[in-house]
Residue, then its C-alpha position, 0 to 999 in steps of 0.5 A: m673797302s672804305d664804304g665798309t663793303i667786304v671784298h674777296i681777297p685771294t687766299k690759300v690754306v696750307r697745313e703745317g704740322e698740326r696747324d693751318y695757316a692762311i696766306l693772303n695775296s693782296m695787291t693793296n693795303s687794307i684791313y683783313g678778316l678771315v670768314y667762312h662763307k659756304k655757298t651753294f645753289t640749287d641749280v648746279s647740283n648736277h652741273w659739270a661746274q658745280e665745285s667751281i661755281n660753289d668755290l667762287a661763290s663761297r669766296l664772294v668772287i661770283n654771285g647768283a642770279d638770285e639767292q638760290r640759282f646761278l643759272p650756270d648756262s646763261e651767257i655773261t656780259r662784258a661788265e659782269f666778266m670784269a666785275i668777276i675778275i676784279r673780285a677774283l684778284g681783290l682789287s678795290s681801287a683804281n689810280k687812274t680813270f677813263r670816261f667810257k661814253d657808255v659807263e655812267e657813274k651811277a652804273w652798278y659796274h662803274q667801279a669795276v670798269q674803272i679798276g680794270y682800266s687802271y690795272g690795264l685789263v681793259d681799253g675799251h673800243r676805239d669809239g670811246s665806249f666800253k659795251p658793258n651789256e654786250k655778251i663777252t666771247r671766249q676770245e675777248a675773255m682770253v684777252i682779259l685773262s692774259r693781261a691779268m696773268k701779268l699782275v700775278e706773274l704768270n706771264k710768259e714769253i711765246d715766240n711765233t712758232k710756239q704760238q701757232e703750234l698751240v692754237n692750231n691744235f684746234a680745228d677752229s683756230e682760224q676763227l681767232a682775231p689776230w688781236a687774240r692769238q697771242a693771248a689764246a696761246l698764253t692762256i692754253e700754255i698755262g692751262v687756263i683755257g681748254g677746248y671742247k672736242g678739239e675746238l677752241r670756239p673763240l667767237q662763242n659767248i662765254t657762259r657763267a658756268e665757264t667763267a667760274a671754271i676759268i677763273q678758278r683755274f686761273l687763281q689755282k695757277a697763280e697759286f692765290i687759292 
């Protein structure tokens, strides 16, 4: 970035013959460099999302609660989720902004929210707020991910019949809000979002571990990593 900050650019390493090549998927123009940054956390050594967490931390997409701990089962806020998906996509600037009444310019998440708005990932609430410190639900995350899918050309057209078929496979599909059903179907169809023992749990707050696993799958499906 212009201030010298290092940001993640989605990178996939492929081998051809005896040589490895790094394929960078950047949506912006910048100066690029390859770094090796292996990161692990002490509290994820036996966690189901260990590989996803360590992979994305090494890619500078997610941060720990501190240098040693990730707190994988803690819930995540709307601001934190937006910052993670912005870093995952390698987005670093906004070409249009919106004055959310509860997002101050000095807030650490101000730029991430503005970038998310600029790329159509978030709209905010009807009253002009973003509610950055509220926990984000799984269905809210699905909507943001479905919009991000368009940026990486993962979007699909799903008719109403297919949509109903996809979401009705889950016992709690009636909990999905009408505004989230299409997004849920898209993320299920692509394989980014899965369920728990036959439930989608759309109203449940998403955890830090779930976020890591979902964002990693999203980048893999887009062939960005």
